[in-house]
VODRENFI-877644 format. One line per field, with one value per residue (C-alpha): residue number from 1; residue in one letter; x, y, z. Coordinates in steps of 0.1 Angstrom, whole numbers. Layout:
residues N
resi = c(NUM;...)
resn = c(A;...)
east = c(X;...)
north = c(Y;...)
up = c(Z;...)
end
This chain:
residues 371
resi = c(1;2;3;4;5;6;7;8;9;10;11;12;13;14;15;16;17;18;19;20;21;22;23;24;25;26;27;28;29;30;31;32;33;34;35;36;37;38;39;40;41;42;43;44;45;46;47;48;49;50;51;52;53;54;55;56;57;58;59;60;61;62;63;64;65;66;67;68;69;70;71;72;73;74;75;76;77;78;79;80;81;82;83;84;85;86;87;88;89;90;91;92;93;94;95;96;97;98;99;100;101;102;103;104;105;106;107;108;109;110;111;112;113;114;115;116;117;118;119;120;121;122;123;124;125;126;127;128;129;130;131;132;133;134;135;136;137;138;139;140;141;142;143;144;145;146;147;148;149;150;151;152;153;154;155;156;157;158;159;160;161;162;163;164;165;166;167;168;169;170;171;172;173;174;175;176;177;178;179;180;181;182;183;184;185;186;187;188;189;190;191;192;193;194;195;196;197;198;199;200;201;202;203;204;205;206;207;208;209;210;211;212;213;214;215;216;217;218;219;220;221;222;223;224;225;226;227;228;229;230;231;232;233;234;235;236;237;238;239;240;241;242;243;244;245;246;247;248;249;250;251;252;253;254;255;256;257;258;259;260;261;262;263;264;265;266;267;268;269;270;271;272;273;274;275;276;277;278;279;280;281;282;283;284;285;286;287;288;289;290;291;292;293;294;295;296;297;298;299;300;301;302;303;304;305;306;307;308;309;310;311;312;313;314;315;316;317;318;319;320;321;322;323;324;325;326;327;328;329;330;331;332;333;334;335;336;337;338;339;340;341;342;343;344;345;346;347;348;349;350;351;352;353;354;355;356;357;358;359;360;361;362;363;364;365;366;367;368;369;370;371)
resn = c(M;E;L;S;K;E;R;E;L;I;E;K;R;S;H;K;I;R;E;S;P;T;P;N;N;P;I;T;E;N;M;P;L;C;N;D;S;S;G;N;L;A;L;A;V;A;L;L;L;A;V;A;L;Y;I;S;F;S;P;R;S;I;S;G;P;N;S;D;L;L;H;N;V;N;T;L;Q;P;L;K;N;V;D;K;L;G;A;V;L;D;S;A;A;A;G;N;N;K;T;V;I;I;A;V;V;N;R;A;Y;V;E;E;V;E;G;G;R;T;M;L;D;L;F;L;E;G;F;W;E;G;E;G;T;L;P;L;L;D;H;L;L;V;V;A;A;D;Q;T;A;Y;D;R;C;R;F;R;R;L;H;C;Y;K;M;D;T;E;G;V;N;L;E;G;E;K;V;Y;M;S;A;D;F;I;E;M;M;W;R;R;T;R;L;L;L;D;V;L;H;R;G;Y;H;L;V;F;T;D;M;D;V;M;W;L;R;N;P;F;S;R;L;S;N;N;G;S;M;D;M;Q;I;S;V;D;H;N;C;L;E;A;G;H;S;I;N;T;G;F;Y;H;V;R;S;N;N;R;T;I;S;L;F;Q;K;W;Y;D;M;R;L;N;S;T;S;M;K;E;Q;D;V;L;K;N;L;L;D;S;G;L;F;N;Q;L;G;V;N;V;G;F;L;N;T;T;E;F;S;G;F;C;Q;D;S;P;D;M;G;A;V;T;T;V;H;A;N;C;C;R;H;I;P;P;K;V;F;D;L;T;L;V;L;S;D;W;K;S;Y;K;A;S;H;F;H;N;K;W;S;R;H;V;E;C;E;G;S;W;N;D;D;H;Y;V;P;K;P)
east = c(2266;2268;2233;2218;2236;2223;2187;2191;2202;2171;2147;2162;2159;2122;2115;2130;2109;2077;2086;2097;2072;2054;2066;2044;2016;1989;1963;1969;1976;1940;1923;1899;1909;1874;1844;1823;1786;1772;1794;1782;1745;1751;1766;1736;1711;1730;1729;1691;1685;1705;1685;1652;1661;1671;1638;1618;1635;1638;1609;1611;1649;1646;1635;1614;1580;1590;1594;1558;1546;1564;1550;1514;1517;1527;1500;1465;1442;1405;1379;1356;1320;1297;1267;1242;1211;1227;1236;1201;1184;1205;1195;1158;1155;1174;1153;1125;1133;1151;1118;1115;1086;1092;1074;1083;1080;1087;1085;1048;1042;1063;1048;1019;985;954;951;988;993;1016;1010;1041;1028;995;1012;1034;1005;987;1016;1013;975;974;973;1008;1021;1045;1074;1071;1086;1120;1116;1103;1125;1114;1127;1130;1127;1143;1165;1137;1119;1152;1160;1126;1129;1163;1147;1122;1150;1137;1156;1161;1174;1176;1165;1184;1162;1188;1172;1138;1124;1102;1098;1063;1030;1026;989;975;983;1005;1038;1058;1034;1040;1078;1079;1060;1085;1115;1098;1095;1132;1142;1120;1136;1170;1158;1146;1179;1196;1176;1152;1115;1094;1061;1055;1031;1019;1022;984;978;968;983;957;968;999;994;1021;996;971;996;1007;1042;1047;1064;1035;1027;1053;1032;1001;986;957;926;902;871;861;846;860;836;852;887;911;913;948;963;1001;997;1001;1017;1040;1067;1091;1125;1131;1140;1103;1095;1128;1119;1085;1097;1123;1098;1074;1101;1112;1076;1077;1094;1064;1038;1040;1013;1004;1010;1029;998;980;1011;1012;975;981;1009;986;958;982;992;1028;1024;1015;1043;1069;1053;1045;1019;999;972;947;940;903;890;875;909;929;904;904;882;871;855;853;857;824;842;863;872;889;903;941;949;929;942;931;926;900;913;931;950;970;949;917;936;950;915;897;924;923;886;896;920;893;869;895;902;865;863;892;876;842;847;814;813;806;805;833;829;822;852;836;868;882;849;849;886;877;855;879;891;906;931;967;993;1024;1054)
north = c(1442;1423;1435;1420;1387;1385;1392;1363;1339;1348;1342;1308;1297;1308;1288;1257;1260;1263;1232;1210;1182;1180;1153;1122;1124;1097;1121;1151;1128;1115;1147;1162;1194;1209;1206;1174;1186;1151;1140;1168;1159;1123;1133;1155;1128;1103;1128;1133;1096;1092;1119;1104;1069;1084;1102;1071;1048;1073;1098;1107;1112;1148;1170;1201;1210;1198;1162;1163;1176;1148;1122;1135;1134;1097;1089;1100;1109;1097;1125;1131;1120;1149;1151;1160;1156;1178;1205;1207;1207;1236;1255;1247;1255;1288;1316;1292;1282;1251;1238;1222;1212;1178;1161;1129;1125;1099;1098;1092;1126;1145;1129;1145;1128;1135;1172;1179;1185;1168;1163;1184;1212;1213;1211;1241;1260;1257;1276;1302;1307;1303;1331;1336;1304;1315;1323;1288;1274;1286;1260;1231;1201;1178;1142;1123;1086;1083;1102;1115;1131;1145;1161;1176;1190;1206;1221;1237;1252;1238;1223;1187;1155;1120;1093;1061;1034;1007;973;985;1003;1032;1050;1042;1049;1028;1018;1022;992;975;960;988;1014;1001;999;1035;1046;1029;1044;1077;1071;1061;1094;1115;1097;1108;1144;1144;1128;1158;1182;1196;1201;1192;1194;1164;1168;1144;1158;1156;1182;1217;1244;1272;1291;1292;1264;1276;1302;1274;1250;1252;1266;1271;1238;1222;1198;1173;1161;1174;1152;1153;1131;1117;1125;1145;1116;1111;1084;1061;1071;1093;1083;1097;1104;1106;1126;1158;1163;1185;1171;1188;1172;1160;1128;1118;1121;1105;1075;1073;1074;1048;1024;1031;1023;992;979;974;940;927;945;929;940;969;1005;1027;1048;1018;1008;1043;1041;1009;1025;1054;1030;1009;1039;1042;1079;1083;1060;1081;1113;1125;1152;1148;1170;1162;1187;1191;1188;1223;1238;1207;1190;1163;1144;1121;1150;1184;1216;1234;1268;1281;1310;1287;1260;1257;1225;1201;1165;1142;1113;1087;1084;1055;1067;1097;1108;1111;1131;1155;1160;1166;1188;1209;1215;1224;1250;1264;1266;1283;1309;1316;1321;1345;1366;1368;1358;1340;1307;1284;1246;1224;1206;1169;1147;1125;1110;1100;1086;1064;1054;1026;1009;1012;976;982;1009;1000;1023;1033;1011)
up = c(688;720;729;698;703;738;726;700;728;749;721;712;749;750;718;733;764;744;723;752;761;794;817;816;842;842;855;833;804;803;813;786;770;776;801;794;799;796;825;847;839;848;881;889;881;903;932;928;927;959;977;965;977;1011;1015;1004;1029;1057;1055;1091;1092;1080;1109;1107;1091;1056;1068;1081;1048;1030;1054;1050;1012;1014;1040;1029;1058;1055;1052;1083;1079;1072;1094;1067;1089;1116;1091;1075;1109;1121;1089;1091;1129;1127;1143;1153;1189;1177;1161;1127;1105;1090;1061;1044;1006;980;942;942;959;933;902;884;888;867;863;862;899;924;961;968;946;964;999;991;976;1009;1026;999;1003;1041;1067;1082;1068;1041;1064;1079;1047;1060;1088;1067;1063;1035;1040;1008;1007;972;948;926;955;968;934;932;967;958;926;949;970;1002;1031;1020;1034;1019;1044;1047;1030;1027;1021;1010;980;990;957;944;960;991;995;1029;1052;1026;1039;1022;1037;1072;1066;1055;1086;1109;1089;1095;1133;1135;1118;1141;1171;1158;1155;1191;1203;1187;1209;1182;1188;1158;1141;1119;1091;1064;1029;1025;1052;1041;1063;1061;1092;1113;1139;1163;1177;1184;1200;1236;1236;1273;1278;1297;1269;1258;1228;1210;1184;1159;1161;1135;1156;1186;1204;1239;1248;1222;1232;1214;1178;1174;1140;1135;1103;1124;1158;1178;1201;1224;1228;1264;1282;1284;1247;1237;1260;1245;1209;1217;1232;1203;1177;1196;1196;1158;1164;1183;1161;1127;1103;1125;1114;1138;1146;1160;1181;1195;1203;1222;1242;1251;1262;1282;1304;1291;1286;1323;1334;1315;1327;1291;1291;1259;1244;1217;1189;1182;1147;1147;1143;1131;1109;1083;1059;1087;1104;1088;1108;1111;1113;1085;1107;1131;1109;1109;1090;1068;1066;1037;1061;1056;1020;1005;974;962;932;952;979;953;937;970;985;954;963;999;986;963;992;1013;986;983;1021;1021;994;1010;1047;1043;1062;1034;1038;1026;993;997;995;968;954;988;999;968;971;996;970;941;938;903;913;906;921;901;910)
end
């Protein structure tokens, strides 16, 4: 009996304790009964903003590699200029004793003329039909004077470089001795000077030169000649009638000085083409003063329309010189290629076909070149 009463007393006390109110506490009184997720999110956002502001105003206050990365992201570094000419020269000269073959072309040389041919097509076909000339295409650098010519060069999968022509339009056909023709010749000379400065030997060729045999076996490669240049006629009594449509130059201090002087002379040689200026420098004795050893390529091996080679068994190149316009050049060079194919088939020393179209080009006063 006493045990049951004691148990009742304990239960009553426990009940009172559960029902008794908690003492007033200003903190616990206002405390939420559950976790407030939105409050936690606001706190996280505030912390992130604080960190972002700290990084923005003090990007270098964080030490270590990560701080450098953040700094570089906020500070863009300029890209290095790509030396496009240097890259394409390296590629074209590979495996050829640092020697490149350079030809300059503009839109007029890649557009079809009557008969559906282009000068570029004909030029490349000469390498295909020539003796030992096809591998030389690996060392040919085509310098384009405009975007159309550059695109066509790339389509042909050649080594291509777009020449700087700022301030002048060199796209259309430039008639012999016109102001644009003379300007294009000087731009060409400046480019070749740059090539020599870079230490590359070069063979420059006009696009209207047919390469029927490998000329390197006919050129002096022992270093004794600094420059070897083609001529229009084998007539020493009248002086060397040099032609800058085909020449070989070794890169050295002597030739660089020559080309620099040659290019500088343009300022005092208005209305003169670069070929005539170089001829004046030759006649004035500048070559001797600079110690430049120059050789003159005879027309039997390096011929042209001014003076045909008498020997198809010896001819190396045929230049459509003494011709004024592109369409006559294409027409008569097509005949040259046909004569060459006939010679290869029979090895009979035929005569060259007459260059009728080129002969008549000087009297064609009605010819209008494409713009």
